[in-house]
mmCIF file as gemmi writes it, N, C-alpha and C atoms, coordinates in Angstrom:
data_model
loop_
_atom_site.group_PDB
_atom_site.id
_atom_site.type_symbol
_atom_site.label_atom_id
_atom_site.label_alt_id
_atom_site.label_comp_id
_atom_site.label_asym_id
_atom_site.label_entity_id
_atom_site.label_seq_id
_atom_site.pdbx_PDB_ins_code
_atom_site.Cartn_x
_atom_site.Cartn_y
_atom_site.Cartn_z
_atom_site.occupancy
_atom_site.B_iso_or_equiv
_atom_site.pdbx_formal_charge
_atom_site.auth_seq_id
_atom_site.auth_asym_id
_atom_site.pdbx_PDB_model_num
ATOM 1 N N . MET Axp A 1 ? -5.481 -23.793 -8.308 1 0 ? 1 A 1
ATOM 2 C CA . MET Axp A 1 ? -6.74 -23.846 -7.569 1 0 ? 1 A 1
ATOM 3 C C . MET Axp A 1 ? -6.455 -23.855 -6.066 1 0 ? 1 A 1
ATOM 4 N N . HIS Axp A 2 ? -5.59 -24.769 -5.643 1 0 ? 2 A 1
ATOM 5 C CA . HIS Axp A 2 ? -5.291 -24.846 -4.217 1 0 ? 2 A 1
ATOM 6 C C . HIS Axp A 2 ? -4.606 -23.571 -3.723 1 0 ? 2 A 1
ATOM 7 N N . ARG Axp A 3 ? -3.797 -22.97 -4.592 1 0 ? 3 A 1
ATOM 8 C CA . ARG Axp A 3 ? -3.112 -21.74 -4.184 1 0 ? 3 A 1
ATOM 9 C C . ARG Axp A 3 ? -4.143 -20.641 -3.9 1 0 ? 3 A 1
ATOM 10 N N . HIS Axp A 4 ? -5.157 -20.53 -4.753 1 0 ? 4 A 1
ATOM 11 C CA . HIS Axp A 4 ? -6.178 -19.507 -4.53 1 0 ? 4 A 1
ATOM 12 C C . HIS Axp A 4 ? -6.968 -19.792 -3.253 1 0 ? 4 A 1
ATOM 13 N N . VAL Axp A 5 ? -7.243 -21.055 -3.003 1 0 ? 5 A 1
ATOM 14 C CA . VAL Axp A 5 ? -7.973 -21.413 -1.781 1 0 ? 5 A 1
ATOM 15 C C . VAL Axp A 5 ? -7.151 -21.016 -0.561 1 0 ? 5 A 1
ATOM 16 N N . ARG Axp A 6 ? -5.853 -21.264 -0.618 1 0 ? 6 A 1
ATOM 17 C CA . ARG Axp A 6 ? -4.985 -20.921 0.517 1 0 ? 6 A 1
ATOM 18 C C . ARG Axp A 6 ? -4.939 -19.405 0.705 1 0 ? 6 A 1
ATOM 19 N N . LEU Axp A 7 ? -4.804 -18.65 -0.387 1 0 ? 7 A 1
ATOM 20 C CA . LEU Axp A 7 ? -4.778 -17.19 -0.281 1 0 ? 7 A 1
ATOM 21 C C . LEU Axp A 7 ? -6.094 -16.676 0.293 1 0 ? 7 A 1
ATOM 22 N N . PHE Axp A 8 ? -7.209 -17.252 -0.161 1 0 ? 8 A 1
ATOM 23 C CA . PHE Axp A 8 ? -8.52 -16.825 0.336 1 0 ? 8 A 1
ATOM 24 C C . PHE Axp A 8 ? -8.637 -17.105 1.832 1 0 ? 8 A 1
ATOM 25 N N . ALA Axp A 9 ? -8.163 -18.269 2.269 1 0 ? 9 A 1
ATOM 26 C CA . ALA Axp A 9 ? -8.221 -18.621 3.686 1 0 ? 9 A 1
ATOM 27 C C . ALA Axp A 9 ? -7.359 -17.67 4.515 1 0 ? 9 A 1
ATOM 28 N N . ILE Axp A 10 ? -6.157 -17.373 4.013 1 0 ? 10 A 1
ATOM 29 C CA . ILE Axp A 10 ? -5.267 -16.451 4.731 1 0 ? 10 A 1
ATOM 30 C C . ILE Axp A 10 ? -5.91 -15.07 4.817 1 0 ? 10 A 1
ATOM 31 N N . ALA Axp A 11 ? -6.522 -14.615 3.722 1 0 ? 11 A 1
ATOM 32 C CA . ALA Axp A 11 ? -7.173 -13.301 3.713 1 0 ? 11 A 1
ATOM 33 C C . ALA Axp A 11 ? -8.308 -13.269 4.738 1 0 ? 11 A 1
ATOM 34 N N . CYS Axp A 12 ? -9.104 -14.336 4.792 1 0 ? 12 A 1
ATOM 35 C CA . CYS Axp A 12 ? -10.214 -14.394 5.758 1 0 ? 12 A 1
ATOM 36 C C . CYS Axp A 12 ? -9.683 -14.345 7.184 1 0 ? 12 A 1
ATOM 37 N N . ILE Axp A 13 ? -8.6 -15.067 7.443 1 0 ? 13 A 1
ATOM 38 C CA . ILE Axp A 13 ? -8.015 -15.088 8.782 1 0 ? 13 A 1
ATOM 39 C C . ILE Axp A 13 ? -7.495 -13.695 9.15 1 0 ? 13 A 1
ATOM 40 N N . LEU Axp A 14 ? -6.814 -13.037 8.215 1 0 ? 14 A 1
ATOM 41 C CA . LEU Axp A 14 ? -6.282 -11.702 8.494 1 0 ? 14 A 1
ATOM 42 C C . LEU Axp A 14 ? -7.417 -10.719 8.753 1 0 ? 14 A 1
ATOM 43 N N . ILE Axp A 15 ? -8.494 -10.813 7.961 1 0 ? 15 A 1
ATOM 44 C CA . ILE Axp A 15 ? -9.642 -9.919 8.155 1 0 ? 15 A 1
ATOM 45 C C . ILE Axp A 15 ? -10.261 -10.168 9.533 1 0 ? 15 A 1
ATOM 46 N N . ALA Axp A 16 ? -10.391 -11.444 9.896 1 0 ? 16 A 1
ATOM 47 C CA . ALA Axp A 16 ? -10.981 -11.773 11.194 1 0 ? 16 A 1
ATOM 48 C C . ALA Axp A 16 ? -10.114 -11.239 12.331 1 0 ? 16 A 1
ATOM 49 N N . ILE Axp A 17 ? -8.799 -11.41 12.217 1 0 ? 17 A 1
ATOM 50 C CA . ILE Axp A 17 ? -7.885 -10.915 13.253 1 0 ? 17 A 1
ATOM 51 C C . ILE Axp A 17 ? -7.981 -9.392 13.345 1 0 ? 17 A 1
ATOM 52 N N . GLY Axp A 18 ? -7.985 -8.723 12.195 1 0 ? 18 A 1
ATOM 53 C CA . GLY Axp A 18 ? -8.085 -7.265 12.187 1 0 ? 18 A 1
ATOM 54 C C . GLY Axp A 18 ? -9.394 -6.791 12.802 1 0 ? 18 A 1
ATOM 55 N N . PHE Axp A 19 ? -10.494 -7.498 12.491 1 0 ? 19 A 1
ATOM 56 C CA . PHE Axp A 19 ? -11.8 -7.113 13.027 1 0 ? 19 A 1
ATOM 57 C C . PHE Axp A 19 ? -11.823 -7.269 14.545 1 0 ? 19 A 1
ATOM 58 N N . VAL Axp A 20 ? -11.323 -8.396 15.032 1 0 ? 20 A 1
ATOM 59 C CA . VAL Axp A 20 ? -11.303 -8.641 16.477 1 0 ? 20 A 1
ATOM 60 C C . VAL Axp A 20 ? -10.383 -7.638 17.166 1 0 ? 20 A 1
ATOM 61 N N . ALA Axp A 21 ? -9.207 -7.397 16.578 1 0 ? 21 A 1
ATOM 62 C CA . ALA Axp A 21 ? -8.263 -6.45 17.178 1 0 ? 21 A 1
ATOM 63 C C . ALA Axp A 21 ? -8.869 -5.048 17.193 1 0 ? 21 A 1
ATOM 64 N N . GLY Axp A 22 ? -9.54 -4.666 16.112 1 0 ? 22 A 1
ATOM 65 C CA . GLY Axp A 22 ? -10.163 -3.344 16.042 1 0 ? 22 A 1
ATOM 66 C C . GLY Axp A 22 ? -11.239 -3.179 17.109 1 0 ? 22 A 1
ATOM 67 N N . ARG Axp A 23 ? -12.079 -4.205 17.28 1 0 ? 23 A 1
ATOM 68 C CA . ARG Axp A 23 ? -13.118 -4.13 18.304 1 0 ? 23 A 1
ATOM 69 C C . ARG Axp A 23 ? -12.493 -4.103 19.689 1 0 ? 23 A 1
ATOM 70 N N . PHE Axp A 24 ? -11.415 -4.87 19.886 1 0 ? 24 A 1
ATOM 71 C CA . PHE Axp A 24 ? -10.751 -4.916 21.187 1 0 ? 24 A 1
ATOM 72 C C . PHE Axp A 24 ? -10.162 -3.546 21.529 1 0 ? 24 A 1
ATOM 73 N N . ILE Axp A 25 ? -9.476 -2.924 20.552 1 0 ? 25 A 1
ATOM 74 C CA . ILE Axp A 25 ? -8.878 -1.6 20.774 1 0 ? 25 A 1
ATOM 75 C C . ILE Axp A 25 ? -9.985 -0.569 21.02 1 0 ? 25 A 1
ATOM 76 N N . MET Axp A 26 ? -11.06 -0.629 20.215 1 0 ? 26 A 1
ATOM 77 C CA . MET Axp A 26 ? -12.149 0.329 20.364 1 0 ? 26 A 1
ATOM 78 C C . MET Axp A 26 ? -12.793 0.179 21.745 1 0 ? 26 A 1
ATOM 79 N N . TYR Axp A 27 ? -12.984 -1.072 22.187 1 0 ? 27 A 1
ATOM 80 C CA . TYR Axp A 27 ? -13.583 -1.307 23.503 1 0 ? 27 A 1
ATOM 81 C C . TYR Axp A 27 ? -12.681 -0.741 24.605 1 0 ? 27 A 1
ATOM 82 N N . ASN Axp A 28 ? -11.366 -0.943 24.467 1 0 ? 28 A 1
ATOM 83 C CA . ASN Axp A 28 ? -10.431 -0.425 25.469 1 0 ? 28 A 1
ATOM 84 C C . ASN Axp A 28 ? -10.457 1.098 25.484 1 0 ? 28 A 1
ATOM 85 N N . GLN Axp A 29 ? -10.545 1.73 24.313 1 0 ? 29 A 1
ATOM 86 C CA . GLN Axp A 29 ? -10.59 3.188 24.248 1 0 ? 29 A 1
ATOM 87 C C . GLN Axp A 29 ? -11.865 3.71 24.909 1 0 ? 29 A 1
ATOM 88 N N . VAL Axp A 30 ? -12.987 3.031 24.673 1 0 ? 30 A 1
ATOM 89 C CA . VAL Axp A 30 ? -14.253 3.451 25.283 1 0 ? 30 A 1
ATOM 90 C C . VAL Axp A 30 ? -14.172 3.308 26.798 1 0 ? 30 A 1
ATOM 91 N N . ALA Axp A 31 ? -13.618 2.196 27.282 1 0 ? 31 A 1
ATOM 92 C CA . ALA Axp A 31 ? -13.482 1.983 28.718 1 0 ? 31 A 1
ATOM 93 C C . ALA Axp A 31 ? -12.554 3.039 29.315 1 0 ? 31 A 1
ATOM 94 N N . HIS Axp A 32 ? -11.468 3.359 28.621 1 0 ? 32 A 1
ATOM 95 C CA . HIS Axp A 32 ? -10.534 4.367 29.105 1 0 ? 32 A 1
ATOM 96 C C . HIS Axp A 32 ? -11.215 5.736 29.13 1 0 ? 32 A 1
ATOM 97 N N . TYR Axp A 33 ? -11.99 6.044 28.101 1 0 ? 33 A 1
ATOM 98 C CA . TYR Axp A 33 ? -12.701 7.326 28.045 1 0 ? 33 A 1
ATOM 99 C C . TYR Axp A 33 ? -13.701 7.429 29.201 1 0 ? 33 A 1
ATOM 100 N N . ASP Axp A 34 ? -14.44 6.346 29.463 1 0 ? 34 A 1
ATOM 101 C CA . ASP Axp A 34 ? -15.403 6.351 30.567 1 0 ? 34 A 1
ATOM 102 C C . ASP Axp A 34 ? -14.683 6.536 31.905 1 0 ? 34 A 1
ATOM 103 N N . ALA Axp A 35 ? -13.501 5.962 32.04 1 0 ? 35 A 1
ATOM 104 C CA . ALA Axp A 35 ? -12.76 6.046 33.297 1 0 ? 35 A 1
ATOM 105 C C . ALA Axp A 35 ? -12.224 7.459 33.519 1 0 ? 35 A 1
ATOM 106 N N . THR Axp A 36 ? -11.858 8.15 32.423 1 0 ? 36 A 1
ATOM 107 C CA . THR Axp A 36 ? -11.25 9.475 32.555 1 0 ? 36 A 1
ATOM 108 C C . THR Axp A 36 ? -12.291 10.585 32.424 1 0 ? 36 A 1
ATOM 109 N N . HIS Axp A 37 ? -13.539 10.253 32.007 1 0 ? 37 A 1
ATOM 110 C CA . HIS Axp A 37 ? -14.598 11.255 31.863 1 0 ? 37 A 1
ATOM 111 C C . HIS Axp A 37 ? -15.853 10.765 32.593 1 0 ? 37 A 1
ATOM 112 N N . PRO Axp A 38 ? -15.907 10.979 33.886 1 0 ? 38 A 1
ATOM 113 C CA . PRO Axp A 38 ? -17.06 10.496 34.662 1 0 ? 38 A 1
ATOM 114 C C . PRO Axp A 38 ? -18.351 11.254 34.305 1 0 ? 38 A 1
């Protein structure tokens, strides 16, 4: 039981990190595109 809870928590953390990183990269790409395409 505890093992599944730990795996679920780790999965949630990884998903959250991936989501934040994806939005951060996407935001940087949009800012870079705006800077290079006036």
